[in-house]
C-alpha positions as a printed Julia matrix, in Angstrom:
537×3 Matrix{Float64}:
  12.87   63.66  -31.11
  15.68   65.94  -32.49
  18.51   65.47  -35.01
  22.09   66.14  -33.94
  24.7    67.82  -36.19
  26.18   64.45  -37.19
  22.79   63.23  -38.37
  22.0    60.95  -35.4
  18.74   61.27  -33.49
  18.35   61.84  -29.81
  15.36   61.39  -27.55
  13.6    64.41  -26.18
  13.52   62.53  -22.9
  17.01   62.11  -21.47
  17.73   58.73  -19.81
  21.09   59.75  -18.46
  19.86   60.18  -14.91
  17.71   57.01  -14.88
  18.39   54.8   -11.79
  18.53   51.62  -13.89
  19.9    50.63  -17.3
  17.8    52.17  -20.11
  18.21   51.75  -23.84
  16.12   53.64  -26.4
  15.46   51.86  -29.68
  13.68   53.26  -32.73
  11.1    51.48  -34.82
  13.77   50.12  -37.13
  15.58   48.45  -34.26
  18.48   50.93  -34.07
  19.83   52.11  -30.73
  19.01   55.76  -30.26
  20.34   56.32  -26.79
  21.53   54.36  -23.75
  22.64   55.58  -20.37
  25.88   54.76  -18.64
  24.36   51.82  -16.72
  23.02   50.31  -19.96
  26.32   50.82  -21.74
  28.1    48.9   -18.98
  25.51   46.16  -18.99
  25.25   45.87  -22.8
  28.75   46.46  -24.15
  27.75   45.35  -27.66
  24.97   47.92  -27.93
  26.06   51.13  -29.74
  24.15   54.24  -30.76
  22.93   54.22  -34.37
  23.58   50.46  -34.7
  21.02   47.7   -34.74
  20.3    46.17  -31.35
  21.3    42.49  -31.49
  22.36   41.68  -27.96
  20.85   40.42  -25.83
  18.88   38.45  -28.39
  15.79   38.14  -26.19
  15.53   41.94  -25.92
  16.04   42.42  -29.68
  13.34   39.82  -30.39
  10.96   41.43  -27.9
  11.41   44.85  -29.57
  10.96   43.44  -33.07
   7.9    41.28  -32.4
   5.96   43.01  -29.64
   7.37   46.32  -28.67
   4.84   46.94  -25.94
   5.2    43.57  -24.22
   7.36   42.99  -21.2
  10.29   40.61  -21.75
  12.88   39.0   -19.55
  16.03   36.95  -19.9
  19.64   36.54  -18.9
  22.32   39.16  -19.3
  25.72   37.82  -18.37
  25.3    36.04  -15.04
  22.24   38.04  -14.05
  18.55   37.89  -14.9
  16.71   41.03  -16.03
  13.21   42.05  -16.99
  12.74   44.71  -19.65
   9.71   47.0   -19.46
   8.91   49.09  -22.57
   7.83   52.75  -22.64
   6.73   54.19  -26.01
   8.04   57.73  -26.47
   6.18   60.53  -28.37
   8.28   60.12  -31.49
   7.59   56.4   -31.75
  10.83   55.21  -30.17
  10.73   52.71  -27.31
  12.66   53.06  -24.09
  13.47   49.68  -22.55
  13.97   49.87  -18.79
  16.05   46.98  -17.53
  15.42   45.85  -13.95
  17.59   43.17  -12.41
  15.53   40.34  -10.89
  18.28   37.81  -10.23
  17.6    37.6    -6.5
  13.83   37.6    -6.94
  13.96   34.91   -9.61
  16.25   32.8    -7.43
  13.83   33.14   -4.52
  10.89   32.15   -6.74
  12.79   29.15   -8.04
  13.71   28.09   -4.52
  10.1    28.46   -3.42
   8.85   26.36   -6.33
  11.53   23.77   -5.64
  10.46   23.55   -2.01
   6.82   23.23   -3.06
   7.73   20.45   -5.46
   9.75   18.68   -2.78
   6.91   19.02   -0.29
   4.49   17.5    -2.8
   6.91   14.67   -3.46
   7.4    13.94    0.25
   3.63   13.92    0.81
   3.09   11.51   -2.1
   6.03    9.4    -0.95
   4.64    9.16    2.59
   1.27    7.98    1.27
   2.89    5.39   -0.99
   5.24    4.12    1.73
   2.51    3.81    4.35
   0.22    1.9     1.99
   1.83   -1.42    2.87
   3.24   -3.18    5.93
   5.18   -5.62    3.78
   8.94   -5.03    4.1
   9.72   -6.16    0.56
   7.01   -3.88   -0.81
   8.33   -0.91    1.21
  11.83   -1.52   -0.16
  10.45   -1.57   -3.71
   8.52    1.69   -3.24
  11.56    3.36   -1.66
  13.86    2.33   -4.52
  11.39    3.37   -7.22
  10.64    6.78   -5.69
  14.33    7.53   -5.09
  15.34    6.53   -8.62
  12.57    8.6   -10.14
  13.14   11.79   -8.14
  16.53   11.84   -6.43
  18.91   10.06   -8.8
  19.21    7.94  -11.96
  19.2     4.67  -10.01
  18.71    3.66   -6.4
  19.57    0.69   -4.2
  17.82   -0.1    -0.9
  19.53   -2.45    1.56
  17.82   -3.76    4.69
  19.88   -4.97    7.66
  18.48   -8.31    8.75
  21.47   -9.72   10.6
  22.04  -12.21    7.8
  25.39  -12.59    6.07
  23.72  -11.61    2.81
  21.33   -8.71    3.52
  18.44   -8.33    1.06
  18.49   -5.43   -1.37
  16.29   -3.96   -4.09
  17.77   -2.2    -7.12
  15.8     0.22   -9.34
  17.46    1.11  -12.66
  16.86    4.28  -14.76
  13.97    2.56  -16.59
  12.17    1.88  -13.29
  12.82   -1.87  -13.41
  13.12   -3.48   -9.98
  15.43   -6.34   -9.13
  15.63   -8.26   -5.86
  18.95   -9.71   -4.8
  21.27   -9.98   -1.81
  24.51   -8.26   -0.89
  27.52  -10.54   -1.45
  29.08  -11.9     1.73
  31.62   -9.46    3.15
  30.91   -6.8     0.5
  29.41   -4.11    2.73
  32.74   -2.81    4.17
  34.15   -2.4     0.65
  31.74    0.47   -0.13
  32.75    3.7     1.67
  30.0     4.88    4.0
  27.71    1.87    3.52
  28.63    0.05    6.73
  28.2     3.3     8.67
  24.8     3.95    7.08
  23.57    0.46    7.94
  24.58    1.1    11.54
  22.65    4.39   11.59
  25.61    6.81   11.58
  25.27   10.21    9.81
  25.88   10.0     6.04
  29.31   10.54    4.53
  29.18   13.56    2.12
  28.95   12.33   -1.46
  31.91   14.48   -2.49
  34.07   12.31   -0.23
  33.03    9.11   -2.03
  34.88    8.22   -5.2
  32.34    7.04   -7.85
  34.87    4.49   -9.11
  34.58    2.73   -5.75
  31.06    1.49   -6.6
  31.3    -2.32   -7.06
  29.51   -4.11   -9.88
  26.87   -5.64   -7.57
  25.77   -2.14   -6.55
  25.4    -0.74  -10.1
  22.43   -1.79  -12.29
  23.33   -3.68  -15.43
  23.82   -1.33  -18.39
  23.92    1.76  -16.17
  27.19    3.02  -17.6
  29.81    5.1   -15.85
  28.88    6.26  -12.36
  29.25   10.02  -12.09
  28.4    10.45   -8.42
  27.4     8.27   -5.48
  25.49    9.16   -2.31
  24.73    6.88    0.63
  22.07    7.82    3.18
  21.0     5.89    6.29
  17.35    4.95    6.66
  16.51    5.74   10.3
  13.93    3.48   11.92
  12.1     3.42   15.22
  15.09    3.4    17.53
  17.11    1.08   15.28
  18.54    1.53   11.75
  16.11    0.44    9.04
  18.66    0.15    6.25
  20.59    2.25    3.77
  19.69    4.11    0.56
  22.32    4.29   -2.18
  21.78    6.92   -4.92
  23.66    6.76   -8.23
  23.99    9.34  -10.99
  25.43    8.76  -14.41
  28.49   10.61  -15.63
  28.94   13.43  -16.43
  26.21   14.69  -14.09
  27.5    16.82  -11.26
  27.81   15.51   -7.74
  24.98   15.83   -5.28
  24.7    19.29   -3.73
  24.32   19.82    0.0
  20.69   20.8    -0.59
  20.04   17.57   -2.51
  21.71   15.48    0.18
  19.62   17.21    2.86
  16.47   16.52    0.85
  17.51   12.88    0.43
  17.77   12.71    4.21
  14.18   13.94    4.59
  12.98   11.28    2.16
  15.12    8.64    3.88
  13.53    9.47    7.23
  10.08    8.71    5.86
  11.23    5.59    4.03
  13.07    4.36    7.11
  10.02    4.84    9.31
   7.87    2.86    6.87
  10.42    0.05    6.55
  10.9    -0.07   10.3
   7.15   -0.34   10.83
   6.92   -3.08    8.2
   9.79   -4.98    9.78
   8.27   -4.64   13.26
   4.92   -5.84   11.92
   6.59   -8.85   10.28
   8.37   -9.74   13.52
   5.2    -9.37   15.58
   3.25  -11.37   13.01
   5.82  -14.16   13.21
   5.59  -14.17   17.0
   1.78  -14.17   16.82
   1.75  -17.04   14.33
   4.13  -19.03   16.53
   2.06  -18.46   19.66
  -1.21  -19.02   17.85
  -0.15  -22.25   16.19
  -0.9   -24.33   19.3
  -4.17  -22.49   19.89
  -5.69  -23.28   16.49
  -8.11  -26.2    16.22
  -6.26  -29.38   15.22
  -6.8   -31.28   11.99
  -8.71  -34.48   12.81
  -8.54  -37.91   11.21
  -9.64  -41.49   11.77
  -8.13  -43.03   14.87
  -8.31  -46.8    15.35
 -11.33  -47.25   13.15
 -13.3   -44.27   14.5
 -14.14  -41.19   12.42
 -13.47  -37.81   14.04
 -14.36  -34.46   12.45
 -14.43  -30.99   13.94
 -15.43  -27.49   12.97
 -14.76  -24.12   14.59
 -15.91  -20.57   13.89
 -14.8   -17.72   16.19
 -17.2   -14.96   17.16
 -15.17  -12.58   15.0
 -14.11  -14.25   11.78
 -10.8   -12.37   11.62
  -9.73  -13.53   15.11
  -9.08  -17.17   14.12
  -9.01  -18.18   17.8
 -11.34  -17.79   20.76
 -12.84  -19.52   23.77
 -14.18  -22.73   22.15
 -11.85  -25.65   21.52
 -11.66  -29.35   20.79
  -8.95  -32.0    20.79
  -8.63  -35.68   20.01
  -5.82  -37.6    21.74
  -5.02  -41.07   20.37
  -4.42  -43.99   22.77
  -1.13  -44.16   24.62
   0.76  -46.46   26.94
  -1.23  -45.33   29.98
  -4.62  -44.96   28.3
  -6.1   -47.58   25.99
  -8.87  -45.35   24.65
  -8.81  -42.28   22.45
  -9.83  -39.18   24.38
 -11.92  -36.48   22.7
 -12.48  -33.18   24.48
 -14.66  -30.2    23.57
 -14.89  -27.13   25.78
 -16.15  -23.58   26.04
 -14.18  -20.99   28.03
 -16.14  -18.04   29.39
 -15.48  -15.02   27.16
 -14.3   -14.4    23.62
 -11.23  -13.4    21.71
  -7.6   -13.47   22.75
  -8.09  -13.47   26.53
 -10.34  -16.52   26.33
  -7.92  -18.17   23.88
  -5.06  -17.78   26.39
  -6.99  -19.77   28.99
  -7.99  -22.24   26.29
  -4.32  -22.91   25.62
  -3.65  -23.48   29.31
  -6.56  -25.9    29.64
  -5.5   -27.87   26.57
  -1.94  -28.13   27.89
  -3.19  -29.24   31.29
  -5.37  -31.92   29.74
  -2.4   -33.08   27.68
  -0.42  -33.54   30.89
  -3.32  -35.46   32.48
  -3.7   -37.95   29.62
  -2.17  -40.87   31.59
  -5.32  -40.83   33.74
  -7.66  -40.32   30.77
  -9.72  -43.39   31.74
 -10.86  -41.59   34.92
 -12.86  -38.56   33.76
 -13.88  -37.49   37.25
 -10.3   -37.35   38.45
  -9.14  -35.41   35.4
 -11.9   -32.85   35.89
 -11.07  -32.45   39.6
  -7.4   -31.86   38.85
  -8.25  -29.39   36.09
 -10.67  -27.6    38.44
  -7.93  -27.29   41.09
  -5.53  -25.95   38.48
  -7.92  -23.2    37.41
  -8.82  -22.26   40.99
  -5.14  -21.8    41.82
  -4.43  -19.65   38.75
  -4.85  -15.9    38.32
  -7.67  -16.44   35.82
 -11.2   -15.67   36.98
 -12.89  -17.34   34.03
 -14.57  -20.72   34.06
 -14.95  -23.43   31.44
 -17.62  -25.94   30.49
 -16.49  -29.2    28.97
 -17.45  -32.61   27.72
 -15.03  -35.56   27.56
 -15.4   -38.73   25.5
 -13.32  -41.88   25.85
 -13.59  -43.7    22.52
 -12.88  -47.35   21.69
 -13.58  -49.53   18.69
 -15.2   -52.91   19.53
 -15.76  -55.06   16.45
 -17.85  -52.83   14.17
 -19.33  -50.73   16.98
 -17.8   -47.79   18.83
 -18.01  -47.57   22.62
 -18.17  -44.15   24.26
 -17.9   -42.96   27.85
 -19.2   -39.39   27.99
 -18.81  -36.93   30.87
 -20.18  -33.39   30.7
 -19.11  -30.67   33.15
 -21.54  -27.75   33.0
 -21.83  -28.37   29.28
 -24.72  -29.29   26.94
 -25.07  -33.07   26.81
 -23.82  -34.67   23.56
 -26.48  -35.75   21.05
 -26.58  -39.27   19.61
 -27.8   -39.79   16.03
 -29.11  -43.33   15.56
 -29.24  -45.19   12.3
 -33.02  -44.67   11.93
 -32.69  -40.87   12.31
 -33.63  -40.79   15.96
 -31.74  -38.28   18.13
 -31.22  -38.64   21.88
 -29.19  -36.78   24.5
 -26.55  -38.64   26.48
 -27.38  -38.95   30.18
 -24.41  -37.02   31.51
 -23.87  -33.79   33.4
 -21.75  -32.06   36.02
 -20.43  -28.84   37.56
 -18.68  -25.93   35.91
 -14.88  -26.09   35.98
 -12.99  -23.32   37.72
 -15.73  -21.97   40.0
 -16.42  -24.33   42.92
 -13.8   -25.95   45.17
 -15.57  -29.28   44.71
 -17.27  -30.5    41.56
 -19.54  -33.38   40.64
 -19.91  -35.24   37.37
 -21.94  -38.07   35.87
 -20.66  -40.38   33.13
 -22.79  -42.06   30.45
 -21.88  -45.18   28.43
 -22.98  -45.13   24.79
 -22.65  -47.68   21.98
 -22.63  -46.47   18.38
 -23.57  -48.91   15.65
 -22.05  -48.44   12.14
 -23.26  -45.16   10.63
 -24.28  -43.66   13.98
 -22.77  -40.42   15.3
 -22.21  -38.7    18.62
 -22.13  -34.9    18.34
 -20.33  -32.7    20.87
 -21.14  -29.0    20.48
 -20.9   -25.68   22.27
 -23.83  -23.41   23.1
 -22.74  -21.12   20.26
 -24.73  -23.49   18.02
 -28.02  -23.6    19.91
 -27.87  -19.93   21.01
 -27.07  -18.56   17.55
 -29.58  -15.79   16.75
 -30.95  -15.29   13.28
 -33.68  -16.72   11.11
 -36.23  -14.78    9.04
 -36.6   -11.98   11.59
 -33.04  -12.12   12.88
 -33.92  -12.53   16.57
 -34.79  -16.26   16.91
 -32.31  -18.68   18.41
 -31.31  -21.81   16.54
 -32.27  -23.96   19.53
 -31.72  -27.59   20.49
 -34.91  -28.8    18.79
 -33.8   -27.4    15.44
 -30.36  -28.94   15.99
 -31.97  -32.34   16.7
 -34.05  -32.05   13.53
 -30.95  -31.27   11.47
 -29.05  -34.17   13.03
 -31.9   -36.54   12.28
 -31.39  -35.75    8.6
 -27.68  -36.65    8.97
 -28.27  -40.29    9.89
 -25.72  -42.53    8.2
 -23.52  -39.64    7.06
 -19.73  -39.63    7.62
 -18.45  -37.44   10.46
 -17.11  -34.75    8.13
 -20.45  -34.47    6.33
 -22.31  -34.1     9.63
 -20.01  -31.26   10.75
 -20.17  -29.54    7.38
 -23.96  -29.61    7.28
 -24.35  -28.22   10.79
 -21.87  -25.44   10.11
 -23.6   -24.54    6.86
 -27.1   -24.38    8.36
 -25.97  -22.4    11.42
 -24.12  -19.94    9.16
 -27.25  -19.5     7.04
 -29.32  -18.98   10.19
 -26.96  -16.33   11.6
 -26.32  -14.55    8.29
 -24.41  -11.32    8.91
 -25.51  -11.13   12.55
 -23.35  -11.38   15.62
 -22.76  -14.76   17.2
 -20.71  -16.51   19.87
 -17.83  -18.88   19.24
 -19.11  -22.06   17.59
 -17.46  -25.48   17.84
 -18.7   -28.95   16.92
 -17.02  -32.36   17.12
 -18.53  -35.46   15.5
 -17.57  -39.03   16.47
 -18.86  -41.62   14.02
 -18.73  -45.4    13.77
 -17.69  -46.09   10.17
 -20.41  -47.58    8.02
 -19.77  -50.82    6.11
 -16.04  -51.1     6.87
 -13.82  -53.2     9.08
 -10.36  -52.64   10.49
  -7.63  -54.41    8.51
  -4.5   -53.29   10.38
  -3.7   -51.26   13.48
  -0.25  -50.71   14.91
  -1.25  -48.5    17.85
   0.28  -45.31   16.48
  -1.06  -44.75   12.95
  -4.57  -44.78   11.53
  -5.87  -48.18   10.56
  -6.92  -49.08    7.0
 -10.47  -50.1     6.2
 -11.98  -52.18    3.45
 -15.59  -52.69    2.55
C-alpha cells in the first residue's frame, strides 16, 4: 500500500484491468480503489469515503470480511468474493449471478411443483367418491394455486353441484344458481371442455356473489380452467386471488392446467364408478334374496351366504310366491345353479324370472320343471340347476306341503318331538337332459314343526377342528333336532351360525336355507288373500 500526494492511499495491486467490478475497502470501511466497472455499478461508492451502498456489501465487510456475500444491485443479483491484500485491505470481486440465480429459482420452483403434483395425485386417487374428489381438488387448489377455489361438476342438472374452499380452508357444498353459468366469462366453455380463456381477459369484477366465498373481499384476479376427464369434461376449476395481488402469469396458468388434468382424471373416474355402481345396484336388486314374511298363517324365513362374502350374489337362491288367482297355494322355491359368482347369478336371475312367469301352473310341479328344463336347454347357458319346490297351504292349525326335488337334496322335516326325517322326493337335474323325471311328496306339519330346504353348501361345508371335515347331513339333522318348536327365523339363524363356526375362515360354497314352519299356539284371525294374516294366541 502507498500514499499518494493528496494523502489518499492506493493499493499495490491495481484493479483497473480486472474483468469484473472490483472495489477495495480498508479496515475502517473506506473505499480505497474501484475500477471503472465497479464505479458504473456502484455510483454511490467514492474513493476515501465510507462504503454504504449496497448495504449488504457494507455489512459483509464490517462483520465478516473474509466471508462471501451476495445480494441485489439495481435489477441484478451479484455475489461478492473477498480477497485480503498484503496491507490489510480487502478487494471485493463482484460477479453477476442474475441468470444463474434465476435458473436455480426456476429449478426449485419446478421441483416444488413436481412434489405438489405427486402429493395431489395421491390425495385425489385415494377416493372414488365424486364429492370427496371435489373437496380434495378445491382444498389443494386453494392452498397452492390461489387464495380460494371453486370446483363445479357438470351433471346435466339445472343446478350443477359445486364445492367452494375459502382462504381458511373451509369447504362449503352448494349448487350453481339456475342459468348462472353463462354469466361468468369462460365458465360455460370450461364445463364443455374447451381450452381455458386467459385470466387477463377476464375482468375480476365479473365474478358473481355465488362464486366468491363469504368475506373474501375484493377479487384481484380470476382464472377458470377446465377439468378434462376420460373422453368427456369432468368439470371446471375456478381460482380466485384477492386484490391487489397480480394476475395469474402464463406459467401459473400452465401449472394450473397440469393440476386440473390430474383432478379431472380423478373426478372422471369417481363419476364413472358412481354410474357403474348405480347400474350394478339396479341390476343386482332383483338378484338379491328377498325379505320373507308370514304368508297366510305360515312362517317363512331364509338365509343366504355367497361363497365370497363381498359378492352379495351367487348361484344359490330362494323365493316365496304368495297365492294368486291361478294358484291357491303359496309356492316356495330353493335352487342351486352350477357355479359361483356373477355368471351363476345371471342364470339365477333368468330362472327366477321364468318361474315367476310359470306361477299360474304352480300347482303342477312336474309341468313347471319340464318347461323350465326346456327353457334352459334352448338357451346359450351350459350350466344346470338343482331345485326343490314346495306348495304350501294352511289347513286349520296344520300346514300342508307338496314337495318336489329335482336333482336336489331332499328337504328335512323337524317334528315336534325333535325327530328329523327326509321328505320322500327326488328327480332329475334341470338343464341337462331333454326329458326329466320327478317325484312329489305330501307332508303335513303340525304346529311348531318345520320343513327345511337347503343347498349342498350346508352339508358340504368343510371345517371343524382340523379344517378338513365336512359338516354333513347327520350333523345337520342333529342340529335340526335341537330346533324343534322354534320359529322359522330362529331355525335359520341357528343353522347359519353353526355352519359359519364350522367353516371359520375357510373357503366354502354358496349357502342357502329356507325354513317353512307351522306357527305354534296361534290361529288365523283374518286373511284377505293379499296381505299377511294376523294371529292371536
